Structure formats: structure tokens, C-alpha cells
C-alpha positions as CSV (number, residue, x, y, z in Angstrom):
1,X,91.8,38.0,132.1
2,X,92.9,38.9,128.6
3,X,90.9,37.8,125.7
4,X,88.4,36.1,127.8
5,X,85.6,36.6,125.2
6,X,87.5,34.3,123.0
7,X,86.7,31.4,125.3
8,X,82.8,31.7,125.0
9,X,80.7,30.3,122.2
10,X,78.0,32.6,120.9
11,X,74.2,31.8,120.1
12,X,72.4,33.7,117.3
13,X,68.6,33.9,116.8
14,X,67.0,35.2,113.8
15,X,63.2,36.1,113.7
16,X,61.6,36.9,110.4
17,X,58.1,38.4,110.3
18,X,56.3,39.9,107.1
19,X,58.1,43.3,107.3
20,X,60.9,42.9,109.7
21,X,63.9,40.7,110.6
22,X,65.2,40.6,114.1
23,X,68.6,39.2,114.8
24,X,69.8,38.6,118.5
25,X,73.3,37.6,119.4
26,X,74.7,36.8,122.8
27,X,77.9,34.9,124.4
28,X,77.5,31.4,125.9
29,X,79.5,30.2,128.8
30,X,78.1,26.7,128.8
31,X,76.3,24.2,126.5
32,X,75.3,20.6,126.1
33,X,74.5,19.5,122.7
34,X,73.3,16.2,121.3
35,X,74.7,16.2,117.6
36,X,72.2,15.6,114.6
37,X,71.0,12.1,113.8
38,X,68.7,13.0,110.8
39,X,69.4,14.7,107.3
40,X,68.0,18.1,108.5
41,X,71.3,18.4,110.8
42,X,69.3,19.8,113.6
43,X,70.9,19.1,117.0
44,X,69.1,18.9,120.5
45,X,70.3,21.4,123.1
46,X,70.0,20.0,126.6
47,X,71.5,23.2,128.6
48,X,72.2,26.6,127.4
49,X,73.7,29.2,129.5
50,X,74.0,32.8,127.9
51,X,74.6,36.6,129.1
52,X,73.4,39.5,127.4
53,X,71.5,42.6,127.8
54,X,68.0,43.1,129.1
55,X,66.4,43.2,125.4
56,X,68.6,40.2,124.2
57,X,67.7,38.0,127.2
58,X,64.1,39.0,127.1
59,X,63.8,38.0,123.3
60,X,65.8,34.7,123.7
61,X,63.7,33.8,126.8
62,X,60.7,33.9,124.6
63,X,62.4,32.2,121.9
64,X,63.2,29.3,124.2
65,X,59.7,29.1,125.3
66,X,58.4,28.7,121.8
67,X,60.9,26.1,120.8
68,X,62.6,28.2,118.3
69,X,65.9,27.2,116.5
70,X,69.3,28.9,117.1
71,X,72.6,28.9,115.7
72,X,75.2,28.1,118.4
73,X,79.0,28.2,117.7
74,X,81.6,26.8,120.0
75,X,85.1,28.4,120.0
76,X,87.0,27.3,116.8
77,X,83.9,25.4,115.6
78,X,81.2,25.7,113.1
79,X,77.6,26.9,113.6
80,X,75.2,24.3,114.8
81,X,71.6,24.7,114.5
82,X,69.8,23.4,117.6
83,X,66.8,23.7,119.7
84,X,65.8,23.2,123.2
85,X,62.7,21.6,122.0
86,X,59.3,22.2,123.6
87,X,58.4,22.8,127.1
88,X,62.1,23.8,128.0
89,X,62.7,25.3,131.5
90,X,64.3,28.8,131.9
91,X,65.9,30.5,134.9
92,X,67.1,34.3,134.9
93,X,69.3,36.2,136.8
94,X,71.7,39.0,136.8
95,X,75.6,39.2,136.8
96,X,77.3,42.2,138.1
97,X,80.3,43.2,136.1
98,X,83.0,45.8,137.3
99,X,83.0,49.0,135.4
100,X,79.3,48.8,134.0
101,X,76.8,50.8,135.6
102,X,74.0,48.2,134.8
103,X,74.3,44.5,135.6
104,X,74.3,41.7,132.6
105,X,71.4,39.4,132.5
106,X,72.0,35.8,132.8
107,X,69.7,33.0,131.3
108,X,70.1,29.4,131.8
109,X,67.7,27.2,129.8
110,X,67.5,23.3,129.8
111,X,65.4,20.8,127.8
112,X,62.6,18.9,129.5
113,X,64.5,15.8,129.2
114,X,67.4,17.2,131.4
115,X,65.0,18.7,134.0
116,X,63.1,15.3,134.5
117,X,66.5,13.8,135.4
118,X,66.3,15.1,139.2
119,X,65.5,12.4,141.9
120,X,61.9,11.2,142.0
121,X,61.1,12.4,138.5
122,X,59.9,10.3,135.3
123,X,61.1,6.9,136.7
124,X,59.9,5.2,133.7
125,X,62.1,6.9,131.2
126,X,65.2,4.7,130.4
127,X,67.7,7.5,129.4
128,X,69.5,10.1,131.8
129,X,71.3,13.0,130.6
130,X,74.4,13.7,132.6
131,X,77.0,16.7,132.7
132,X,80.0,14.8,134.0
133,X,81.6,11.5,133.1
134,X,83.0,10.9,136.5
135,X,82.3,7.3,137.4
136,X,81.0,8.4,141.1
137,X,79.0,11.0,140.0
138,X,77.2,8.9,137.1
139,X,76.6,6.3,140.0
140,X,75.4,8.7,142.3
141,X,73.2,10.5,139.9
142,X,71.6,7.4,138.5
143,X,70.9,6.1,142.0
144,X,69.7,9.3,143.4
145,X,67.0,9.4,140.5
146,X,65.6,5.9,141.0
147,X,66.1,5.8,144.6
148,X,68.7,3.0,144.7
149,X,71.1,2.3,147.8
150,X,74.6,2.4,146.3
151,X,78.3,2.9,147.8
152,X,81.0,4.7,146.0
153,X,83.1,1.5,145.5
154,X,80.7,0.2,143.1
155,X,81.4,3.1,140.6
156,X,84.3,1.5,138.6
157,X,82.2,-1.8,138.1
158,X,79.2,0.4,137.0
159,X,80.9,2.4,134.7
160,X,82.5,-0.9,133.1
161,X,78.9,-2.5,132.8
162,X,77.6,0.5,131.1
163,X,80.2,0.6,128.5
164,X,80.4,-3.1,127.8
165,X,76.6,-2.9,127.0
166,X,77.1,0.4,125.1
167,X,74.8,2.3,127.2
168,X,76.6,5.5,127.1
169,X,76.6,8.1,124.4
170,X,79.1,11.1,124.5
171,X,77.5,14.6,123.9
172,X,79.0,17.7,122.9
173,X,79.7,20.0,125.7
174,X,81.7,23.2,126.4
175,X,82.6,25.2,129.4
176,X,84.5,28.6,129.5
177,X,87.5,29.0,131.5
178,X,87.0,30.7,134.7
179,X,89.2,32.8,136.7
180,X,89.8,30.0,139.2
181,X,90.8,27.5,136.4
182,X,93.0,29.2,133.8
183,X,95.3,26.1,133.7
184,X,92.5,24.1,132.1
185,X,91.9,24.0,128.2
186,X,89.6,26.6,126.8
187,X,87.0,23.8,125.9
188,X,86.1,20.3,127.1
189,X,84.3,18.0,124.8
190,X,82.7,14.7,125.8
191,X,82.5,15.3,129.5
192,X,78.7,15.2,129.1
193,X,77.0,11.8,128.1
194,X,73.5,10.5,127.7
195,X,73.0,7.2,129.7
196,X,70.7,4.4,128.9
197,X,69.6,2.7,132.0
198,X,68.9,-1.0,132.7
199,X,67.7,-2.0,136.1
200,X,69.1,-5.5,135.2
201,X,72.7,-4.3,135.6
202,X,72.0,-2.9,139.2
203,X,70.0,-6.1,140.1
204,X,72.8,-8.4,139.1
205,X,75.4,-6.4,140.9
206,X,73.3,-5.8,144.0
207,X,72.9,-9.7,144.3
208,X,76.4,-10.5,143.7
209,X,77.6,-8.0,146.5
210,X,75.1,-9.3,149.0
211,X,76.4,-12.8,148.4
212,X,79.7,-11.8,148.9
213,X,79.0,-10.4,152.4
214,X,77.4,-13.7,153.7
């Protein structure tokens, strides 16, 4: 695929010590960012997927664990200062590239808030980070996390209720175009969202549905 590198974002990390300065730069194929709300202009990264060599990925793994600040640039955008925060989780693997003797190294890092959105974890938290805005997906992920019985037919109502209560906050997301989806745009923004959850929304709909069946 021609000019495939132009569809990727970049992540740059600079480490300064007393005597040396180390700069590491890798490509990003997926990222989910929550833009800054304070004067410092620092964004919160919830998901970062990067590809590089052994040394680069090793250095960035250590930087993620230490909660360091990165410069992230999406295709056609301006650099964004972002951090995954403390207690971020990392997953490392290898990617075999045709024509290269050694495989590239792949690192996926996620914030602790995103990691805790899986079912059965952190029930008391009133916010859920999701990577898709499809109504059925939103309903399923929230229901799975909190152990609620739902049916797909409730998805449109659920999304309307959340929008009416302004419980959804769009996040900044980017996904590179794969060989299976060349007809899609190079960058998708707003497909990720932060969801503020209220049990009252669910309780009202469940009651109304049960009454309708009687």
C-alpha cells in the first residue's frame, strides 16, 4: 500500500538527564485521547498502540510505567502533550514484516481507567471509556460491566437517554487504514467516547419494559 506511513501518527518521548538527552520516536496506529481541560494543556491518553524497534519499545515501555509525558501527533494535526497516568498497563508483542530479517516490536498501553472498564471491575465508578459509539456496542459494554440484563432493542432508547442527559463526552481517536479497509478515511475522530453512567436511567427503562409486557 503506497504511502502507508502517512496514515500513521507519531509518538515522541524525550528523556533529559544531567549529562545526556535521549529522544525516541515511533509510529502510532491507534490512539484514544481525552483533550486537556486545564491551562497546562496536557491531555490524558487512554489507549496508545505503537510500533518500533527493540530499543525504542523497551524505552517507551519504561516511560509508560513511570507515567512520563509524550508528544503525540495525529496525521495532519499538531503535537499534543499527553500521559497515560500512573499504573498504566502495557502489552508487548512482535509484528513480522515481509522483507525484514527481524520482526518489529509492538506495544499497546492503556490507562488504568480504560483497563477497569472490563466486566466485574470497579463497579462504583460512574464513568466508562469506550472505543466505539455504535448504540448496541455502548449498551452491551455498559451492561456487561455492571452485570445488567439487556436486549439489543433497547440500544436506540439508551443512547437517546444518555444524550438528553449530556452523559456522553466525545474523545479524540485515530485509527490507521488497514489493507482490508482502504475505502475508509485515513482518520476517524469522535468514534471514541467517555460515558457517565447513572443507574436511574436503567431502572426507569427496565420498569417501563416490564410493565409493557404485562
